[in-house]
N, C-alpha and C positions, 0 to 999 in steps of 0.2 A: 494560741494565736488570737490576737484581738481582731475586732471587726475591720478596722482600717487596714491592717496588714493582710487579712484574708482577701478583702476586695482588691488590694494592690496586687496580690499574687494572681488573682483571676484576670485582672485587666492587663497583666503583662503576658498572658498567653498569646501565641501567634495568631489566634483566631481574631483578636482585636486589631484593627487596622491602625498602624502608627500614624499615618497622615490624617485619618479621620479623627483620631484621638487628639492630636495636637491642634487641629482646626477647631474642634468643639470645646476643648478645655484649656487651651492657651499654654500648653507646655507638654513636656515628654512624660511618658509613663513612669519614669524613674522618680519623678517629682511627686512626693506624697501630697503636696498641696493640690495637685490636679485631681487626685483621688478624693480629697476632702470636698473639692468643688463639685465633683460628680455626685457624691452622696448627699450634698446639701440641696441638690435640685429635687423638686417634686418628681414622683415617678413618671408622670405624663410628660414632663419636660426634659427627661434625661435623653441625651443624644443617641442616635444610632451609630454605633462604633465599628460596624462591620457590614460590608455589602451583602454578606451571606446570612445576616440575621434580621428578621422582621418581627419586632416585638408584638405588633397587632396579630400577626399570624400565630405567634407562639402562644399568646394568651387565648386566642380563639380555639386553638387545638388543645390547650391545657387550661380549661376554664377554672379549675380549682385554685389556680394561682391568683386570680382576681380577688377571690374571697380572702386569701391569705395576705394580700398586699405585697407580694413578692416582686422584686425586680426581675423581669423576664430574662435579660441578658445574663445577670449574675447567676440566676437559677440554672440557665442552660450550661454555663461554664462550670458550675460547681456540681450540679446533679444531673441536669437534663442530658448532656452528652453521654454520660455513663449509662443512662437509662434508655438511650437510643431515641430520644425525642428530636423531631426534625426542627431545625432552626429557621427554615425558610420554605415558602411554597415550592421552590425549585430545587431545594436540597433535601432529598428524601433519605434521611439517615437509616431507617430500617431497611429500605430497599438497597442502599449502598452496602450495608452490612451483609445482606443476603446474597447480593450479586458479587461483591468484591471484598469479602472479609479479610483476605490476606493482605490487600493493599491498605486497608484502614488500620491494620495492625492487630496483634494479639498480645495483650488486650487492646481494644481500640484506642487509637492515639489521636488527639485533636490536632497535633502537629501534622500527622499523616493526612488527616482530612483536609487541612488547608493546602497541603502539597497537591492532593488530587484535584482540588478545585482550581488552584492557580495554574497548574501545568496541563489541565485538560486531559489527565490520564484516562479518565473514564467519564461517562455521563453522570451528572450529579443526581439525577432522578429521571423518572420516565417522561416528565413533561418538557424537558429541555433537550433539544436535538442540536448538538454542537456543530455538526456538519451543515445542517440547514441554516443555522445562524451565520456560519462562515460564508455560505453560498450567497446569502442576502447582502453581506457586506462587500463581497468581491475583493478587489484589490485593497480595500481599506481594512480588511480583517486583521486583527492583531495576531502575532505568531503564538501567543499564549494568553490565558486569562479570558476566554470567550464568555463565560458566565458573568464575570465581573463587568466586561464590556457591555453585555446585554442589560444588566441591571442598572448601570450608571448612565448608559447612553441609548442603547438599542431600543429598549421598550418604550422610551419617551419619544422616539422618532418614528414610531409606527411599525417597527420590526416585530416579528413573531417568534415565540420560543420554539415552536415546531410547526409543521406544515398544516396541521389541522386546527390549531388553537389561534384564533384571531381576536385579541382582547377588544379592539375597537368595534368589530362586528358584534361581539357578545354584548358590549355595553349598549350599543345602539338598539338592540332588540330586547333588552331586559331593563325596564324602567327602574327596578330596585337595585341596580348595579351601579357602583361608583363610575363617574364619567371618565376619570383618568385611567390610562391604559394599565398601569400597574395595579391600581385598585381593582379593576375589572379582572385582571389575571388572578389576583389573590382570591377574589370572590368565587371564581369558577373552580379553582382547585380546592378551596375549603368546603364549598357546598354545592356549587352549580353542577359539577360533574355527577355527584352523588344523586342530585335531584333529577338527572336525566335531561339537563338543558344542553342544547347543541353548542359546541365551542366555536363553530365557524361554518361557512357555506358548504364545505366539502365533507362534513360529518353530521349525520342526522342521528342524534343520540337515542331518541325514542324508537326510530326505525331499527337501530342496532339491537335494542332490547327485544323488539318484536321478532326479529329474525333469529335471535339466539336466546331462547327461553332460559337456558341454564345460567346465562349472565344475569338476566332479569331476576330469576329466582334467588340468586345469591346476593341480589342488590349490589352488584359490583358497579362502580362508576363506569359508564360505557367507554369514554375515551381512555381512561386509565387501563381498563381491561384490554382495549384494542392495542394500545402502545406496549403493554407488558406481555400480553399473552396472545391476543387475537391475531395480530399481524403475523406472528410466528406460525400460528396455526392456519394462516391463509384465509382468515375470515375477512369479510368485506366491510369497508368503512361506511356505514349508513346507506343512504339511498344510491350510492355509487353501484351497489349490487344490481340494481335494476338495469344498469347500462352495461353490465358485464357479459351479457349473453347467456346467463344461467338458464334462461327459458328460451324456447325457440323464437326466432324472428321471422316474420312473414314479409317477404320482399320479392320483387321480381328481378332484382339486379344485385350484383355483388357490392361489397363495401367500397366506398371511396375514401381516400386518405383524409383524416381529420385535419382541419386547418385552424380552428379557433384556438386562441392562446390558452384558455383555461384547460381545455382537453389536453393540449400538448404538455403543459406544465404538470398536469396530473400524471401523465404517462411517465415523465422523467422522475417525478417525486416517488411514484409507486415503485419503480425499479430500483432507485437508490435505497429506499426503505427496505426492500426485499434483500438487496445485497448486504446492507448493514446488519440486518437481522441474522442472515446466514453467517456472516463473519463473526458476529457476537456469539452465536450458538456454537460455532467451531471452537472459539476460545474457551467458552464455558465447559466444553466437553473435554478439554485437555486434562489428562490424569497422569502427571509425571511423578516419578519416584523421587522423593527428596534425597539429595546426595548426603553421604556421611560426612559430617563436619567435625572439626576439632573444636573443643570448648574447654575453657579453663576457669576454675574458680579462684585460683590464686596465681595471678600473672607473674609475680616476682619469683615464686618457687618454680613455676614452669620454665621461666627464662633461665634460671640458674641450672636447670637440668638439661638445657639444649646445648648441642655442640655441632659444629659444621667442619667439614674437611675442605678448607678453601684451597684453591690452586694458586701456585705462585705465578702461573702463566694462564690465567683464565681465558676461555673463549667467550664466556658469557658473564657479564656483570649484571647482577640482579639489584636494581635500584629501588629502594623502598623509602619514601618520605613519611615522616611520622610527626604528629603533633598531639601530645597526650594520647588518649585512646590506647592505653598500654595493653589492656586485655585483648583488644581486637588484633593489635600487632602481634602479640604473643601467639594467638591462634594461627595467624598467617605463617609465622616462623615455625610453629609446630607442624603445619602441613608440609612445609618445605623440608624440614628435618626428617619427617616420616618417609618421604619419597623424593630424595634429592635428585637433580638431573644427572644423567650419566656424563653429559658434556662438562668438561672442566669449568668451574664457576667460582665466582666470589659474590658475597652479599655486601652491598654498600647501603647502610642504613643511615639516613640523615635525620637527626632529631632537630626539629625547627624550634628550639628553645622551649621545650615542653615545660609547663608550669607544675605538672604533676610530679611530686618528688619521687614516686616509684619509677619514673623513667630512668633513674640511675641504674636500674637493674639491666638495662640493655648492655651495659659494659661487662656484665657477667657472662654474656653469651660467647662461647669460644667460637672462633672462626668467622666472625663478621667484622667488617670495617665500620666503625661507628664514627660518624662526623657530627659534631654538635655546633649548631649555629649560635653565635653570640647573642643574637636577638631574633625574634620571630619576624621573618621576612615574607612568609606566605608560601604556598605550595610551589609556585613557579621558581622562586628564588632557591628553595630547598632542592628542587629537582636539578636546577642548573649547577648548584654546588656539588651535588652528588655525581652528576654527569662528568664534570671536569675531573673527578677523581677516579672514574671508571677506567679499567685497563683492558677489558675484553674487546674482541672484535665486534661483538654484538652487545647491546644494552637492553635488558628487559625492564621496561617500566612496569612496576607492580604496585598497585594500591595496597595499603596496609589492611583494607577491609576485604581482601580476596583470599581464597584458598585454592591454589592450583591442584588439580587432580593428578595422580601419577602419570608420568610420561608427557604432560602438557608442554613443559619447557623444551624437552628434546624434540617434540613434534614441530614446534616453531623453528628450532635451530635447523632441522632437516630441510625445511622449506627454503630458508635463506642459503643454506649450503648448496642446494640443488640448482638454484637459478640466480645468477648475479644481477638480473634485471629487476629483482624484487628488493625494494628498499626497506619494507617493514612488513611484519606478519602479526596478525591479531588473533586472539583466542575466541572460542565460543564461550560467551558469558552466560551463566545460569543464575537464577534467583535461588535462595536457600530452599524454596519449596520445590525445586526441580524444573520449574518452567523456564523457558528461554527468555533471557534478557536481551541478548544482542547476538546476531550473526553477521557482523559488519554493519556499517552505517551508510546512509545516503545523505547528500547535502543538497539543499535548495539554493538557488541563486541569491536568496536574501540571507544566507548564512545559517539558516535553521537546519537542524539535522534530524534524522529519523533512525531509530534503532530497528534494524530489520528483524522481523520475527518476534517482536515484543509480546510476551505472554504465550507464545506458541509452544507446541510440543517440540523439544529439541531433537527428537528422533526423526522428525519429518524429513523427507528427502532433500528438499531445497536447502536445509540447514546442515546437511550431512556430507557435503562435498566442498572442497576448496574452490575458491573463486576470487577474482579480482574485485575490489570494492573501492569506493571513494575514500573511505578511511575507516579505521577501527579505533575503538575507545582506548585511551591511554591507561585504562585500568589494568590491562595486561597486553602490552605491545612490545614486540621485539624489533629493534631498529639496528641498522648498520651504523656503527659509531662513526666511521670515517665519512659516510655519506651525509651525516647530519651536520658535521662541521664543529665549530668551537662551542656553540651555544645550543642547548637542547630546545628550550621554549623561549618565545619572545615575551619579554616583560610587559608589553602593552596589553597582554591578555590576562594580567593579574586581576582578581585573585586566582582564577583558575578555570576559566570556561572558554572553550573553543581552541585552547592552546594545542590540543592533540590533533584537531582537524587542521590547524595551520601547519603543524609539523608534517603531517602526511601530504599536504598540498605542496610544501617545499620540496619534499622528496620526489613527488610526481613532477614538479617543475624541472627536476634534474633528469627526467626520463625514466624514473624508477616506478615500479608498480607497488601497490598496496594489496596484500593478500590476506584473505580470511582463511583460517586453518581450522577445519571442523573437528579434527581429532585432538586439538589442544583445548581441553575443557577446564574452565576456571570458574569457581563459584564467587560471585560478587554480591555482597550485601549492599546494594546501591543506596547511597546517601547515609549510610550508618555514620560515616565520619563527618558528614556535613549537616546532619539532621538537626543539630542544636543551634544552627545559625538561623537568622531571620529568613523565612521563606520568601517574603516579599523582596527583601534586599537581594537574595540570591537570584530570583527571577529577573530583577532589574539588571543585575550584573550580566546575566546570560544574554539578555536582549542587547545590552551595550556592546558586548563582545561579538555577538552575531553581526552587528552593524560593522564593526571593525573588520571582521572576516570578509564580509561582502564588499567593503570598500577596497580591500587588498586583492581579493581573488574573484571579484564579480564576473569578469569575462571568462575566467577558467571554469567557474561554477556553472555558468550558463551553458557553456559548451559541454561540460560533463553531463548536465541534466537533460540534454537533448535526446529524444528518442527518434530513431530513423523509422519512417513509415513507408512500407512497401505494399503494393497491391498485386494480387494474382491477376493475370491478364490472359484473355482468350484471343488468339489470333485467327478467329474463325470467320470474320465478317468480310469475306471476299469470295468470288467464284473460284472453284477448283475443278479439275477434271474428275476427281473422285466423287465430289458431290453432284456434279452434272450427271455422272453415271448412275449413282444410287438414288438420287432424289429428284432429278430433272434439271434441265438446262437452266443455269443462272441461280441455282439454289444457294442461299446463305442462311445463317441462323435467323436473320430478320424474318424469314418466312414463318418460322415457328413462333417468333415473338408477336408478330402482327395478328396471327390467327387465334391467339389465346383468348379464352373466355372464362368468366368466373364459374367455379364449380358449386359454390354454396353462397349463402347470403352474407357470410363474413369474409369473403374472399376478394382480394383486390387484384383484378386482372381486367384488361391487359396492361402490362408495363410498356408504355410507348415512349421512345426517346424524345427529348426536348431539344436542348441547345445544339447538340452534335448531329441530330438527325439520323437517318439510316445510312451511316457512313460506309465507305469502302476502304478497307485497310491497306489497299495498294496505293492510296492517295497520300503523297507527302503532306498535303495541307491538313488532311484528317488526323494524321499522326502528330503533326505539330500542334494542332488544337488540343488533342488529348494531353500531350505533355505539358502544355501551358496551363491547362485547367488543373491538372494534378498538382503542379508546382504552386499554383495559387492557393491551394488548400492544404499545403504542408506535406504533400506526398513526394518522397524522394525519387521513386522510380517504380518499375513494374517487374514482376516475376512472370516471365513469358513462357507459356507451355511450349515444349518442343516435342515433335512427334517423329519418331524414326522407326522404320520397320525394315530390317536388313539394311540395304543401302538406299532405301526409298525414304525420302523426306516428304512430309505433308505440312501444309499451312506455313510455308517458309517465307512467302512473299512480303508480309509486313516487315519483318526484320531485315530482309534484303533491301527494302525501300529505305528503312532507317539508316542502314549502314552506307547506302549509296548517297545519303544526304547528311553529311557530318554536321551541318548547321542546325538540324532538328534537335532540340534539347530533350531528347527522349533517352532516359536512363533505364537500364534493364539488366537482368541476369536471367539465366535459363532454369527451367524446371522440366526435367525429362518426364513426360506423362506416359510412363511405361505401362500401358494397359491396352487391352483390345479395343478396337472400334467396332461397335455393334449397331444394329438397327434400333436397339433400345436405348442407346446413349448412356449405358451404365457401366461400361468397362468389363462386362461379364463374359459369359461363354455361349450365349444364345445368339444365333444369327450373326455370326462374326463377319464383318466386312474386311477388316485388316487385323490379322492376328499378331500380337506382340511376341517376338522371339528374342532369345538372348544368345544368339550365335555370335561368332567372332565378328562377322561383318557389321551386325547391329551395334555391338559394343564399340568397335573401332570407329564407326560413323558418329555415334553420339558424342564420344570423347573428342574426336577431331573437330566436330562442330563447336563444342564448348570452348576448346582452345582457340579456335579461329575467332569466335565472337568476343572472347575476353580480351583480345588484342585491341578492341575499340576503347578509346579513352573514356567513353560514357558507360562502359560496363561496370556494374556494381561490385565493389570489393569490401572486404572486412580485414582491417589491419594490412592492407596491401595485397591480400590474396583474393583472387576472383571467387565469387560465390556461385555454387552450382547445387541445385536441389534435385532430389529424386522423389517422385510423387508416391510410388508404392514400393518402398525399398525392400519389404519382406517378400516380394515376388522375385527378386534377384536370386538366381540359383546359388551364387556365391558372392555375397555382398562385399566381403572383405577383399576378394580378388578384384572385383570391379573398382573398389575404392583405390586399391594399390595401383591399378592400371591407370586410372584417371590422374592420380597424383604424379605418377612418373611422367605422364604426357605433359602435364603443366610445367613440371620442373625442366624437362627437355626443351620446352618452348621459352625458358628463361624467366618464368614467373617465380615469385618467392614462395609459392605453395598454392594450395587449393583449399577453400573453405567449403566443406561438403556437408550438406544438410539433408536430413531425412524428414519427410513429411509424415506427421502422425495422423493419417486418415485411414479410412477403410479398415483393413485388418490390423493396422498398427495402433489404433487409438486405445489408450489405457492398458496396453500390453506391458508397459514398464520396461521396454527393451532399451538398454543403454546404447546411444549412438556409437560409442567406442567399440561395442561388441560387433558392430557391422562395419567398422572401419571409418565411420563418419565422425564429424566434429560436433554436431549439434542436431537438435530436432526442432520442428516447428509444428504448432497446433494447426488443425484444419477443421474448424467448426463449420457446420454442426454435426459432422460425422461422429457417431458413436455415443453421443450424450443428449440427443434430442429428447425432450420430455413431451409425451402426448398431451394434447389439449383436452379439456373437459367441457361439459355442456353440449347441448344439442344445436344443430344448425339445420336449416332448410336447404336441401339439395336442389339446385336449379339447373344442373347439367345432366341430362338423361344419361344413365349408365355410369355415372361417376361412382367409383369405389376406392377413393384414394385415402390419404393419411393427413391428419391435422396435428400440428405440434404447437406447443406454447412457447412463444419467444422469451418472455421474461424468465420463465422457469428454466429454459435451456441456457440462457445467459447465466443464471445463478449456478447451474450445474457446472459450467465451464469456469466461472470465476471462483467457485468454491472448491474446485478439485485440489487435491493435495499436490504440493510442489514435488519436484523430482530431483534425484541426485545427479543431475547432469544438465548442461546448458539446454534450455528449451525456450524457444522464442514464442511469446504469446501471440494469439491471432484473434480477430473478431470477424463477425459477419453481420452485414446490415439487415439481411432478410434471406429467405430461401424459398423458392417456388419453382419446381420443375414441371408444372402442368403444361407449359408450352410444348415440351417434348413428350410428356406423358399425359395427354388430355384426360384420360379416364382413371389412371392409376397414380397420378402425381402426388407430390408432397407439398404442403404449404404451411407457413407459420402464422399464428395469430398473435397480435400484440406487438408486431414489429413496426416501430415508429422511429423516425430520426431522433426523437428525444430519448427514447429508451436506448437506442444505439449509442447516444452520447454518454449516458451513464455507464454503459458497457465498456466503451473506449477508455473512459476515465479509470475504471477499475483495472483494465489490462495495462494501461500506461504505468500505473502504480506497481503492478507486478514486474514489468520490464525494468523499472528503476530499482526495485528491490533486489532482483536476482541477476541482473546483467550490468555490464560496465563498458564504457568507452564505445567503440564502433559496434560492439555486440548488442548494444541497447537498441533493439529493433522491435517493431510491432507490425505484423502482417495483417492484411485485410483480404478476406475472401468475399467479394472480389471487385475488381474495377469494372468489368463489363460482361459478366456472365448473365446476359439478358434472358436467355432461355431457361436459366435456373433461378431467376428472380433475385439474384444477389449482385447488385451493381451500385457503384457510387456515382456513375454518370447520371446527369439529370434526366428525369422522366416527367411526363406531363402531370402526374399526380402529386409528386413531391418537389419538383423543381430541383433547386440546389441543396435541399435540406439535409440530405445524407452527407454531402461534402461539408456543409456548414457545421453539422454536428461533430464531424471528425476534427475540423479546425478548432471549434469551440472547446472541445475536450482537451486538445493540446494546449490552448491558451489558458484554460482554467487551471490546469495542473502545472503551469510553468513556475508558479511561485508558491502555491499551497497544495502540494501533492499529498494525497492521502497515504497513510501508512499501509504497510502490508504485513500480515494479512488483515 
């Protein structure tokens, strides 16, 4: 190959940006004249043809090329990529190969590298934080191509590549650094980090070396070490450690809530980083067994050896569109032939005018219906042609780059056979390495989709049970032919992106559900059949079709995306005869709240109410103000604790007041707080004031109350069924009998059923007990029960006799966010803070690091979980709690934080309305 043709081949690789090439050289890459113009230019004047290539960086990190007079771009494309040389300061190729070798390909593929960068599948290197950049852009963030956006626009407008690296700050404090922001960024990554220069105001590089001698001894660049290793090891970034409380603090008073913006933003950044690191660690720890796959060396011979027993009256039509890729299609058919479905079937294979002459071998396969398109019309046209010829009750859309595992198709059929309200059923899709590709998908209001469980362990509980979803990929999707109508896919989505989402939305519009089926396992070698197309062109087509999807279904997508927020509610704040007897006349929880004092120097107490004051919950005005405040910040309603002992009801007056005033916009459901009342406020067995029994009178009373309350139009329902929770379900002597009793009572009262939820607190947390085993429909988390992480570091005790417990809020949040998903419906829950020292002055528990900003990051993560695993009216997030003032967990405004807990909750909902993070 001569030099001109070699350069032409290199410049035609997808790493070179077509638009940049045309703009710089005045023509397309197919024109050899543009290649000659490129070669005629002196090396220093040759244009930059990719946003992901920096010739100055490449030469600086490969200085031998300067002596050789080599073209840096051509060297990278010809030799450097294969040798794992990094093309750009923010594209760290050795790091990518170490962290994500499977995604870059074996052997590494430059096409796959471009796909990773354009689709934001993984971070391109340790110095670029995709989510932080998205956060800086807000609503202006592109759905894809974040690194491209940063390099072409963001860095020049003052945005930063990560929270700790500020190029403008770095340039201002180092006179030898280029003044432009990109030049400063390059200088820091090439040499400044290794020299121990600080990247920004929140990271002291020299201090990091001083504190961690092992890093200094290894001459590791401080920021790179922190981003790749130190953060995961919970090392502290620079002089922030001095503020962490690692050494005792001398003070005569407890902590006051931080108010300055820098501190608040650092709190939010730190917990987001912590959650991101834990999430990445979980993904890296996945060790899935690769499935056994069929492979063929001679597709023509394999096809001639295949034979299917097609049914004259098929129940399932397996529709496979094909364009070239004969070997891949042969392997798909081999998998089907090895384990054909028991259900009567036919195979309809549509050849979309393949140019490969070996495609003629498809006609040699006995038992398939082969349809040949006269001309290549694209994927959607081929599928529509095949769909029109299908005869089965159900049509299985099957990509030719899939291999169904034994029993997968029959599992999908059983789901549609069992429930006429299900319009489509989708498979569990695996990568060839055994990791999960998709367990159903979610849709954002802007038309963007997320594959649930991407790269996770397919055996994890949340991916191992059937559930309703927004849509499932058309790679392996079984649909009711009659429900679809005359045309399968809408041609406006040609060439073939978002058409499957549109199909599922059309079925949902007819009142049908979309179901993910965990036992239907299909291996999908994603993008095998499209990997030869231009990645940039493909991304552009995806974005255009997402816009079409949003224009058509925007209102539906916004409604689907909504997460219902409910807060646990304590009806304690009013005088009762019981409290008068036990604690003194006029006692309410406010007495405990007002007398609280800090136990140690890092303890925020007392929590004193602000806007709503020391309210009385028998006042209609107080209840109305609570309801209005909750609605203002996106809270749908309250989960009100109900206390019943035999036929004796306690703390009933607030709800009696609500029901007596139908104009109060107070929405609620009940949670039976089935535990003892004790002098220790702990539901235990010491010094019992009211003992919880499970006699017939108690059970009859609690069920009767629930039925009566549910008759109110404001009572919270799920799919029309009133919702009722049990706080400690494992204390029920016979949970299934109680559930049956409650359901029967609701049915007798004329309700369409009951939605019964078990609270996973106390003895139930992490027990893995399926709600169905108790006769319940779902479970709900109840943090911080069971997963609280002890705080480290010393504090100065300032309350004589205090011997309580301190816990770490960020680490506890990480423990709840990072817990494994479960094989049953579980509603996520969050807590803003926890501090029961008002009730237990000398033995209480408090959390350190609980700030509204950290709470916001927590809420964002749990909203993502709700959207990943729940659908429709079941998409709920619970908050513990609205007004547990004596346990320090309240959303209601206090004098220290004002409305910031509520603002954090609202901001998290708003932030995830359009750019929801994936799960896990």
